HTML snippet that shows the backbone in 3Dmol.js (N, CA, C, O; Angstrom):
<script src="https://3Dmol.org/build/3Dmol-min.js"></script>
<div id="view" style="width:600px;height:400px;position:relative"></div>
<script>
const pdb = `
ATOM      1  N   UNK A   1      10.603 -17.167 -10.048  1.00  0.00           N
ATOM      2  CA  UNK A   1       9.438 -17.771  -8.972  1.00  0.00           C
ATOM      3  C   UNK A   1      10.028 -18.503  -7.734  1.00  0.00           C
ATOM      4  O   UNK A   1      10.979 -19.244  -7.982  1.00  0.00           O
ATOM      5  N   UNK A   2       9.671 -18.427  -6.608  1.00  0.00           N
ATOM      6  CA  UNK A   2      10.141 -19.333  -5.750  1.00  0.00           C
ATOM      7  C   UNK A   2       8.757 -20.354  -5.325  1.00  0.00           C
ATOM      8  O   UNK A   2       7.612 -19.998  -5.047  1.00  0.00           O
ATOM      9  N   UNK A   3       9.347 -21.745  -5.392  1.00  0.00           N
ATOM     10  CA  UNK A   3       8.472 -22.913  -5.141  1.00  0.00           C
ATOM     11  C   UNK A   3       8.780 -23.160  -3.091  1.00  0.00           C
ATOM     12  O   UNK A   3       9.734 -22.879  -2.365  1.00  0.00           O
ATOM     13  N   UNK A   4       7.826 -23.608  -2.909  1.00  0.00           N
ATOM     14  CA  UNK A   4       8.163 -24.331  -1.711  1.00  0.00           C
ATOM     15  C   UNK A   4       6.483 -24.927  -1.168  1.00  0.00           C
ATOM     16  O   UNK A   4       5.359 -24.424  -1.170  1.00  0.00           O
ATOM     17  N   UNK A   5       7.114 -26.369  -0.698  1.00  0.00           N
ATOM     18  CA  UNK A   5       6.393 -27.214  -0.373  1.00  0.00           C
ATOM     19  C   UNK A   5       4.926 -26.969   0.422  1.00  0.00           C
ATOM     20  O   UNK A   5       4.556 -25.799   0.323  1.00  0.00           O
ATOM     21  N   UNK A   6       4.345 -27.525   0.913  1.00  0.00           N
ATOM     22  CA  UNK A   6       3.067 -26.562   1.803  1.00  0.00           C
ATOM     23  C   UNK A   6       3.348 -26.914   3.507  1.00  0.00           C
ATOM     24  O   UNK A   6       2.610 -26.518   4.409  1.00  0.00           O
ATOM     25  N   UNK A   7       4.472 -27.667   3.678  1.00  0.00           N
ATOM     26  CA  UNK A   7       5.531 -27.671   5.166  1.00  0.00           C
ATOM     27  C   UNK A   7       6.297 -26.480   5.125  1.00  0.00           C
ATOM     28  O   UNK A   7       6.471 -25.689   6.053  1.00  0.00           O
ATOM     29  N   UNK A   8       6.787 -26.412   3.851  1.00  0.00           N
ATOM     30  CA  UNK A   8       8.071 -25.623   4.258  1.00  0.00           C
ATOM     31  C   UNK A   8       7.481 -24.100   4.330  1.00  0.00           C
ATOM     32  O   UNK A   8       7.926 -23.354   5.202  1.00  0.00           O
ATOM     33  N   UNK A   9       6.287 -23.542   3.240  1.00  0.00           N
ATOM     34  CA  UNK A   9       5.713 -22.352   3.638  1.00  0.00           C
ATOM     35  C   UNK A   9       4.978 -22.086   4.848  1.00  0.00           C
ATOM     36  O   UNK A   9       4.699 -20.941   5.206  1.00  0.00           O
ATOM     37  N   UNK A  10       4.558 -23.465   5.692  1.00  0.00           N
ATOM     38  CA  UNK A  10       3.697 -23.501   6.805  1.00  0.00           C
ATOM     39  C   UNK A  10       4.899 -22.976   8.427  1.00  0.00           C
ATOM     40  O   UNK A  10       4.744 -22.236   9.398  1.00  0.00           O
ATOM     41  N   UNK A  11       5.878 -23.760   7.980  1.00  0.00           N
ATOM     42  CA  UNK A  11       7.137 -23.342   9.063  1.00  0.00           C
ATOM     43  C   UNK A  11       8.034 -21.850   8.866  1.00  0.00           C
ATOM     44  O   UNK A  11       8.478 -21.279   9.862  1.00  0.00           O
ATOM     45  N   UNK A  12       8.229 -21.328   7.552  1.00  0.00           N
ATOM     46  CA  UNK A  12       8.334 -20.212   7.161  1.00  0.00           C
ATOM     47  C   UNK A  12       7.335 -19.426   6.430  1.00  0.00           C
ATOM     48  O   UNK A  12       7.489 -19.171   5.236  1.00  0.00           O
ATOM     49  N   UNK A  13       6.310 -19.029   7.106  1.00  0.00           N
ATOM     50  CA  UNK A  13       5.193 -18.572   6.586  1.00  0.00           C
ATOM     51  C   UNK A  13       6.144 -16.687   6.448  1.00  0.00           C
ATOM     52  O   UNK A  13       6.318 -16.193   5.334  1.00  0.00           O
ATOM     53  N   UNK A  14       6.553 -16.040   7.582  1.00  0.00           N
ATOM     54  CA  UNK A  14       7.135 -14.576   8.014  1.00  0.00           C
ATOM     55  C   UNK A  14       7.957 -15.067   6.737  1.00  0.00           C
ATOM     56  O   UNK A  14       7.466 -14.612   5.704  1.00  0.00           O
ATOM     57  N   UNK A  15       8.334 -15.338   6.668  1.00  0.00           N
ATOM     58  CA  UNK A  15      10.077 -15.427   5.194  1.00  0.00           C
ATOM     59  C   UNK A  15       9.252 -15.378   4.005  1.00  0.00           C
ATOM     60  O   UNK A  15       9.443 -14.518   3.145  1.00  0.00           O
ATOM     61  N   UNK A  16       7.860 -16.723   3.857  1.00  0.00           N
ATOM     62  CA  UNK A  16       7.672 -16.586   2.892  1.00  0.00           C
ATOM     63  C   UNK A  16       7.020 -15.234   2.124  1.00  0.00           C
ATOM     64  O   UNK A  16       7.281 -14.680   1.056  1.00  0.00           O
ATOM     65  N   UNK A  17       5.920 -14.947   3.332  1.00  0.00           N
ATOM     66  CA  UNK A  17       5.541 -13.538   2.950  1.00  0.00           C
ATOM     67  C   UNK A  17       6.575 -12.397   2.765  1.00  0.00           C
ATOM     68  O   UNK A  17       6.376 -11.623   1.828  1.00  0.00           O
ATOM     69  N   UNK A  18       7.667 -12.207   3.565  1.00  0.00           N
ATOM     70  CA  UNK A  18       8.848 -10.846   2.401  1.00  0.00           C
ATOM     71  C   UNK A  18       9.181 -11.711   1.332  1.00  0.00           C
ATOM     72  O   UNK A  18       9.723 -11.054   0.443  1.00  0.00           O
ATOM     73  N   UNK A  19       9.074 -13.016   1.020  1.00  0.00           N
ATOM     74  CA  UNK A  19       9.486 -13.054  -0.746  1.00  0.00           C
ATOM     75  C   UNK A  19       8.552 -12.822  -1.555  1.00  0.00           C
ATOM     76  O   UNK A  19       8.797 -12.550  -2.730  1.00  0.00           O
ATOM     77  N   UNK A  20       6.990 -12.905  -0.948  1.00  0.00           N
ATOM     78  CA  UNK A  20       6.047 -12.900  -1.878  1.00  0.00           C
ATOM     79  C   UNK A  20       5.845 -11.015  -2.369  1.00  0.00           C
ATOM     80  O   UNK A  20       5.130 -10.702  -3.322  1.00  0.00           O
ATOM     81  N   UNK A  21       6.614  -9.952  -1.516  1.00  0.00           N
ATOM     82  CA  UNK A  21       6.450  -8.699  -1.620  1.00  0.00           C
ATOM     83  C   UNK A  21       7.518  -8.506  -3.131  1.00  0.00           C
ATOM     84  O   UNK A  21       7.484  -7.535  -3.887  1.00  0.00           O
ATOM     85  N   UNK A  22       8.207  -9.438  -3.235  1.00  0.00           N
ATOM     86  CA  UNK A  22       9.030  -9.211  -4.812  1.00  0.00           C
ATOM     87  C   UNK A  22       8.624 -10.318  -5.745  1.00  0.00           C
ATOM     88  O   UNK A  22       8.227 -10.198  -6.904  1.00  0.00           O
ATOM     89  N   UNK A  23       8.773 -11.301  -5.117  1.00  0.00           N
ATOM     90  CA  UNK A  23       8.390 -12.197  -6.302  1.00  0.00           C
ATOM     91  C   UNK A  23       7.253 -12.933  -6.220  1.00  0.00           C
ATOM     92  O   UNK A  23       6.747 -13.013  -5.100  1.00  0.00           O
ATOM     93  N   UNK A  24       6.628 -13.590  -7.283  1.00  0.00           N
ATOM     94  CA  UNK A  24       5.171 -14.869  -6.952  1.00  0.00           C
ATOM     95  C   UNK A  24       6.184 -15.808  -6.098  1.00  0.00           C
ATOM     96  O   UNK A  24       7.393 -15.953  -6.278  1.00  0.00           O
ATOM     97  N   UNK A  25       5.512 -16.287  -5.311  1.00  0.00           N
ATOM     98  CA  UNK A  25       5.686 -17.737  -4.202  1.00  0.00           C
ATOM     99  C   UNK A  25       4.729 -18.710  -5.089  1.00  0.00           C
ATOM    100  O   UNK A  25       3.640 -18.266  -5.451  1.00  0.00           O
ATOM    101  N   UNK A  26       5.019 -19.693  -5.352  1.00  0.00           N
ATOM    102  CA  UNK A  26       4.340 -21.148  -5.699  1.00  0.00           C
ATOM    103  C   UNK A  26       4.198 -22.067  -4.207  1.00  0.00           C
ATOM    104  O   UNK A  26       5.236 -22.320  -3.596  1.00  0.00           O
ATOM    105  N   UNK A  27       3.642 -22.265  -3.983  1.00  0.00           N
ATOM    106  CA  UNK A  27       3.041 -23.632  -2.432  1.00  0.00           C
ATOM    107  C   UNK A  27       2.226 -24.568  -3.365  1.00  0.00           C
ATOM    108  O   UNK A  27       1.151 -24.395  -3.940  1.00  0.00           O
ATOM    109  N   UNK A  28       2.931 -25.428  -3.335  1.00  0.00           N
ATOM    110  CA  UNK A  28       2.600 -27.052  -3.851  1.00  0.00           C
ATOM    111  C   UNK A  28       2.587 -28.183  -2.253  1.00  0.00           C
ATOM    112  O   UNK A  28       3.329 -28.436  -1.303  1.00  0.00           O
ATOM    113  N   UNK A  29       1.221 -28.574  -2.782  1.00  0.00           N
ATOM    114  CA  UNK A  29       0.946 -29.441  -2.049  1.00  0.00           C
ATOM    115  C   UNK A  29       0.962 -30.777  -2.446  1.00  0.00           C
ATOM    116  O   UNK A  29       0.999 -31.243  -3.585  1.00  0.00           O
ATOM    117  N   UNK A  30       0.922 -31.459  -1.120  1.00  0.00           N
ATOM    118  CA  UNK A  30       1.406 -33.038  -2.163  1.00  0.00           C
ATOM    119  C   UNK A  30       0.465 -33.749  -2.927  1.00  0.00           C
ATOM    120  O   UNK A  30       0.802 -34.762  -3.538  1.00  0.00           O
ATOM    121  N   UNK A  31      -0.977 -33.203  -2.955  1.00  0.00           N
ATOM    122  CA  UNK A  31      -1.644 -33.876  -3.699  1.00  0.00           C
ATOM    123  C   UNK A  31      -1.731 -32.910  -4.966  1.00  0.00           C
ATOM    124  O   UNK A  31      -2.806 -32.910  -5.566  1.00  0.00           O
ATOM    125  N   UNK A  32      -0.890 -32.236  -5.349  1.00  0.00           N
ATOM    126  CA  UNK A  32      -0.590 -31.854  -6.770  1.00  0.00           C
ATOM    127  C   UNK A  32      -1.212 -30.247  -6.672  1.00  0.00           C
ATOM    128  O   UNK A  32      -1.446 -29.521  -7.639  1.00  0.00           O
ATOM    129  N   UNK A  33      -1.381 -29.958  -5.431  1.00  0.00           N
ATOM    130  CA  UNK A  33      -2.282 -28.017  -6.528  1.00  0.00           C
ATOM    131  C   UNK A  33      -1.518 -27.581  -5.919  1.00  0.00           C
ATOM    132  O   UNK A  33      -1.065 -28.033  -4.868  1.00  0.00           O
ATOM    133  N   UNK A  34      -1.084 -26.124  -6.747  1.00  0.00           N
ATOM    134  CA  UNK A  34      -0.293 -25.588  -6.964  1.00  0.00           C
ATOM    135  C   UNK A  34      -1.053 -23.900  -6.736  1.00  0.00           C
ATOM    136  O   UNK A  34      -1.937 -23.397  -7.428  1.00  0.00           O
ATOM    137  N   UNK A  35      -0.524 -23.454  -5.832  1.00  0.00           N
ATOM    138  CA  UNK A  35      -1.343 -22.072  -5.221  1.00  0.00           C
ATOM    139  C   UNK A  35      -0.293 -20.732  -5.365  1.00  0.00           C
ATOM    140  O   UNK A  35       0.836 -20.780  -4.877  1.00  0.00           O
ATOM    141  N   UNK A  36      -0.641 -19.900  -5.868  1.00  0.00           N
ATOM    142  CA  UNK A  36       0.149 -18.677  -5.849  1.00  0.00           C
ATOM    143  C   UNK A  36       0.413 -17.275  -4.834  1.00  0.00           C
ATOM    144  O   UNK A  36      -0.225 -16.306  -5.245  1.00  0.00           O
ATOM    145  N   UNK A  37       0.764 -17.160  -4.306  1.00  0.00           N
ATOM    146  CA  UNK A  37       1.235 -15.999  -3.409  1.00  0.00           C
ATOM    147  C   UNK A  37       1.619 -15.218  -4.018  1.00  0.00           C
ATOM    148  O   UNK A  37       2.494 -15.330  -4.876  1.00  0.00           O
ATOM    149  N   UNK A  38       0.865 -13.960  -3.604  1.00  0.00           N
ATOM    150  CA  UNK A  38       1.557 -12.313  -4.256  1.00  0.00           C
ATOM    151  C   UNK A  38       1.526 -11.273  -3.604  1.00  0.00           C
ATOM    152  O   UNK A  38       0.387 -11.058  -3.190  1.00  0.00           O
ATOM    153  N   UNK A  39       2.254 -10.516  -3.313  1.00  0.00           N
ATOM    154  CA  UNK A  39       1.454  -9.057  -2.005  1.00  0.00           C
ATOM    155  C   UNK A  39       0.376  -8.537  -2.891  1.00  0.00           C
ATOM    156  O   UNK A  39       0.450  -8.512  -4.120  1.00  0.00           O
ATOM    157  N   UNK A  40      -0.680  -8.102  -2.142  1.00  0.00           N
ATOM    158  CA  UNK A  40      -1.958  -7.496  -2.955  1.00  0.00           C
ATOM    159  C   UNK A  40      -1.564  -5.968  -2.841  1.00  0.00           C
ATOM    160  O   UNK A  40      -1.159  -5.780  -1.694  1.00  0.00           O
ATOM    161  N   UNK A  41      -1.532  -5.034  -3.440  1.00  0.00           N
ATOM    162  CA  UNK A  41      -1.145  -3.639  -3.613  1.00  0.00           C
ATOM    163  C   UNK A  41      -2.666  -3.119  -3.733  1.00  0.00           C
ATOM    164  O   UNK A  41      -3.576  -3.495  -4.471  1.00  0.00           O
ATOM    165  N   UNK A  42      -2.609  -2.007  -2.632  1.00  0.00           N
ATOM    166  CA  UNK A  42      -4.422  -1.259  -2.795  1.00  0.00           C
ATOM    167  C   UNK A  42      -3.792   0.269  -3.256  1.00  0.00           C
ATOM    168  O   UNK A  42      -2.984   1.151  -2.965  1.00  0.00           O
ATOM    169  N   UNK A  43      -4.808  -0.155  -4.183  1.00  0.00           N
ATOM    170  CA  UNK A  43      -4.382   1.228  -5.336  1.00  0.00           C
ATOM    171  C   UNK A  43      -4.566   2.254  -4.886  1.00  0.00           C
ATOM    172  O   UNK A  43      -5.745   2.267  -5.240  1.00  0.00           O
ATOM    173  N   UNK A  44      -4.395   3.648  -4.146  1.00  0.00           N
ATOM    174  CA  UNK A  44      -4.839   4.641  -3.426  1.00  0.00           C
ATOM    175  C   UNK A  44      -5.238   5.562  -4.436  1.00  0.00           C
ATOM    176  O   UNK A  44      -4.644   5.567  -5.514  1.00  0.00           O
ATOM    177  N   UNK A  45      -6.558   6.653  -4.111  1.00  0.00           N
ATOM    178  CA  UNK A  45      -6.979   7.739  -5.128  1.00  0.00           C
ATOM    179  C   UNK A  45      -5.692   8.861  -5.620  1.00  0.00           C
ATOM    180  O   UNK A  45      -4.746   9.275  -4.950  1.00  0.00           O
ATOM    181  N   UNK A  46      -5.955   9.067  -6.613  1.00  0.00           N
ATOM    182  CA  UNK A  46      -5.100   9.949  -7.100  1.00  0.00           C
ATOM    183  C   UNK A  46      -5.223  11.309  -6.351  1.00  0.00           C
ATOM    184  O   UNK A  46      -4.273  12.055  -6.113  1.00  0.00           O
ATOM    185  N   UNK A  47      -6.966  11.607  -5.896  1.00  0.00           N
ATOM    186  CA  UNK A  47      -6.860  12.694  -5.191  1.00  0.00           C
ATOM    187  C   UNK A  47      -6.565  12.677  -3.870  1.00  0.00           C
ATOM    188  O   UNK A  47      -6.686  13.697  -3.191  1.00  0.00           O
ATOM    189  N   UNK A  48      -6.027  11.188  -3.216  1.00  0.00           N
ATOM    190  CA  UNK A  48      -5.185  11.385  -2.192  1.00  0.00           C
ATOM    191  C   UNK A  48      -3.982  11.879  -1.965  1.00  0.00           C
ATOM    192  O   UNK A  48      -2.960  11.194  -1.993  1.00  0.00           O
ATOM    193  N   UNK A  49      -4.030  13.468  -1.652  1.00  0.00           N
ATOM    194  CA  UNK A  49      -2.549  14.098  -1.699  1.00  0.00           C
ATOM    195  C   UNK A  49      -2.529  14.740  -0.004  1.00  0.00           C
ATOM    196  O   UNK A  49      -3.413  15.188   0.726  1.00  0.00           O
ATOM    197  N   UNK A  50      -0.828  14.486   0.184  1.00  0.00           N
ATOM    198  CA  UNK A  50      -0.546  15.389   1.641  1.00  0.00           C
ATOM    199  C   UNK A  50      -1.012  16.900   1.255  1.00  0.00           C
ATOM    200  O   UNK A  50      -1.086  17.481   0.172  1.00  0.00           O
ATOM    201  N   UNK A  51      -1.258  17.241   2.412  1.00  0.00           N
ATOM    202  CA  UNK A  51      -1.758  18.187   3.046  1.00  0.00           C
ATOM    203  C   UNK A  51      -0.407  19.419   2.916  1.00  0.00           C
ATOM    204  O   UNK A  51       0.651  18.960   2.487  1.00  0.00           O
ATOM    205  N   UNK A  52      -0.423  20.508   3.172  1.00  0.00           N
ATOM    206  CA  UNK A  52       0.435  21.487   3.270  1.00  0.00           C
ATOM    207  C   UNK A  52       0.417  22.099   4.434  1.00  0.00           C
ATOM    208  O   UNK A  52      -0.514  21.803   5.183  1.00  0.00           O
ATOM    209  N   UNK A  53       1.424  23.105   4.899  1.00  0.00           N
ATOM    210  CA  UNK A  53       1.484  23.597   5.739  1.00  0.00           C
ATOM    211  C   UNK A  53       1.780  25.118   5.791  1.00  0.00           C
ATOM    212  O   UNK A  53       2.679  25.656   5.145  1.00  0.00           O
ATOM    213  N   UNK A  54       1.093  25.629   6.466  1.00  0.00           N
ATOM    214  CA  UNK A  54       1.144  27.365   6.353  1.00  0.00           C
ATOM    215  C   UNK A  54       0.833  27.879   7.322  1.00  0.00           C
ATOM    216  O   UNK A  54      -0.333  27.789   7.706  1.00  0.00           O
ATOM    217  N   UNK A  55       1.826  28.618   8.064  1.00  0.00           N
ATOM    218  CA  UNK A  55       1.321  30.255   8.931  1.00  0.00           C
ATOM    219  C   UNK A  55       0.909  30.967   8.968  1.00  0.00           C
ATOM    220  O   UNK A  55       1.351  32.048   9.355  1.00  0.00           O
ATOM    221  N   UNK A  56      -0.706  30.596   8.381  1.00  0.00           N
ATOM    222  CA  UNK A  56      -1.994  31.747   8.046  1.00  0.00           C
ATOM    223  C   UNK A  56      -3.155  31.219   9.180  1.00  0.00           C
ATOM    224  O   UNK A  56      -3.600  30.102   9.443  1.00  0.00           O
ATOM    225  N   UNK A  57      -3.413  32.533   9.699  1.00  0.00           N
ATOM    226  CA  UNK A  57      -4.215  32.401  10.580  1.00  0.00           C
ATOM    227  C   UNK A  57      -5.667  32.434   9.956  1.00  0.00           C
ATOM    228  O   UNK A  57      -5.681  32.623   8.739  1.00  0.00           O
ATOM    229  N   UNK A  58      -6.886  32.282  10.576  1.00  0.00           N
ATOM    230  CA  UNK A  58      -7.539  32.503  10.528  1.00  0.00           C
ATOM    231  C   UNK A  58      -8.270  33.788   9.933  1.00  0.00           C
ATOM    232  O   UNK A  58      -9.190  33.889   9.122  1.00  0.00           O
ATOM    233  N   UNK A  59      -7.433  34.850  10.721  1.00  0.00           N
ATOM    234  CA  UNK A  59      -7.767  36.353  10.486  1.00  0.00           C
ATOM    235  C   UNK A  59      -7.350  36.559   9.009  1.00  0.00           C
ATOM    236  O   UNK A  59      -8.238  36.749   8.178  1.00  0.00           O
ATOM    237  N   UNK A  60      -5.568  36.522   8.497  1.00  0.00           N
ATOM    238  CA  UNK A  60      -5.346  36.455   7.485  1.00  0.00           C
ATOM    239  C   UNK A  60      -6.063  35.742   5.971  1.00  0.00           C
ATOM    240  O   UNK A  60      -5.819  35.924   4.778  1.00  0.00           O
ATOM    241  N   UNK A  61      -7.096  34.819   6.750  1.00  0.00           N
ATOM    242  CA  UNK A  61      -7.895  34.190   5.258  1.00  0.00           C
ATOM    243  C   UNK A  61      -9.540  35.198   4.899  1.00  0.00           C
ATOM    244  O   UNK A  61     -10.121  35.443   3.842  1.00  0.00           O
ATOM    245  N   UNK A  62      -9.830  35.548   6.290  1.00  0.00           N
ATOM    246  CA  UNK A  62     -10.539  36.043   5.936  1.00  0.00           C
ATOM    247  C   UNK A  62     -10.518  37.761   5.881  1.00  0.00           C
ATOM    248  O   UNK A  62     -11.497  38.466   5.636  1.00  0.00           O
ATOM    249  N   UNK A  63      -9.143  38.228   6.174  1.00  0.00           N
ATOM    250  CA  UNK A  63      -8.951  39.503   4.986  1.00  0.00           C
ATOM    251  C   UNK A  63      -8.651  39.063   3.745  1.00  0.00           C
ATOM    252  O   UNK A  63      -9.216  39.753   2.897  1.00  0.00           O
ATOM    253  N   UNK A  64      -7.725  37.847   3.114  1.00  0.00           N
ATOM    254  CA  UNK A  64      -8.087  37.801   1.984  1.00  0.00           C
ATOM    255  C   UNK A  64      -9.406  37.655   1.491  1.00  0.00           C
ATOM    256  O   UNK A  64      -9.593  38.244   0.426  1.00  0.00           O
ATOM    257  N   UNK A  65     -10.233  37.132   1.888  1.00  0.00           N
ATOM    258  CA  UNK A  65     -11.326  37.237   1.572  1.00  0.00           C
ATOM    259  C   UNK A  65     -12.276  38.262   1.078  1.00  0.00           C
ATOM    260  O   UNK A  65     -13.042  38.240   0.115  1.00  0.00           O
ATOM    261  N   UNK A  66     -12.003  39.298   2.108  1.00  0.00           N
ATOM    262  CA  UNK A  66     -12.383  40.812   1.947  1.00  0.00           C
ATOM    263  C   UNK A  66     -12.001  41.609   1.052  1.00  0.00           C
ATOM    264  O   UNK A  66     -12.698  42.525   0.614  1.00  0.00           O
ATOM    265  N   UNK A  67     -10.536  41.267   0.589  1.00  0.00           N
ATOM    266  CA  UNK A  67      -9.767  41.632  -0.231  1.00  0.00           C
ATOM    267  C   UNK A  67     -10.672  41.552  -1.147  1.00  0.00           C
ATOM    268  O   UNK A  67     -11.263  42.610  -1.365  1.00  0.00           O
ATOM    269  N   UNK A  68     -11.024  40.533  -1.840  1.00  0.00           N
ATOM    270  CA  UNK A  68     -11.208  39.498  -3.043  1.00  0.00           C
ATOM    271  C   UNK A  68     -12.456  40.187  -3.413  1.00  0.00           C
ATOM    272  O   UNK A  68     -12.737  40.538  -4.559  1.00  0.00           O
ATOM    273  N   UNK A  69     -13.143  40.349  -2.425  1.00  0.00           N
ATOM    274  CA  UNK A  69     -14.568  41.066  -2.905  1.00  0.00           C
ATOM    275  C   UNK A  69     -14.635  42.185  -2.750  1.00  0.00           C
ATOM    276  O   UNK A  69     -15.775  42.641  -2.844  1.00  0.00           O
ATOM    277  N   UNK A  70     -13.857  42.868  -2.540  1.00  0.00           N
ATOM    278  CA  UNK A  70     -14.005  44.000  -2.793  1.00  0.00           C
ATOM    279  C   UNK A  70     -14.206  44.854  -4.229  1.00  0.00           C
ATOM    280  O   UNK A  70     -14.894  45.817  -4.568  1.00  0.00           O
ATOM    281  N   UNK A  71     -13.104  43.858  -4.969  1.00  0.00           N
ATOM    282  CA  UNK A  71     -12.530  43.938  -5.959  1.00  0.00           C
ATOM    283  C   UNK A  71     -13.607  44.579  -7.226  1.00  0.00           C
ATOM    284  O   UNK A  71     -13.184  44.743  -8.370  1.00  0.00           O
TER     285      UNK A  71
END
`;
const viewer = $3Dmol.createViewer("view");
viewer.addModel(pdb, "pdb");
viewer.setStyle({}, {cartoon: {color: "spectrum"}});
viewer.zoomTo();
viewer.render();
</script>
């Protein structure tokens, strides 16, 4: 856990944010207040999957559907 004063954190904000990706960063104010900074990770849906690419034409799909209906 890394600790920065408010002034240090303000001067090195980009560096502090990069460090917060891996570790919790504490920022301490002069009056003694302490804040914890960490990366917010947005959870993605398990249904959010990447698509697949195939060389299938509309005619191929229509033919497959018709074939399936004939059975």
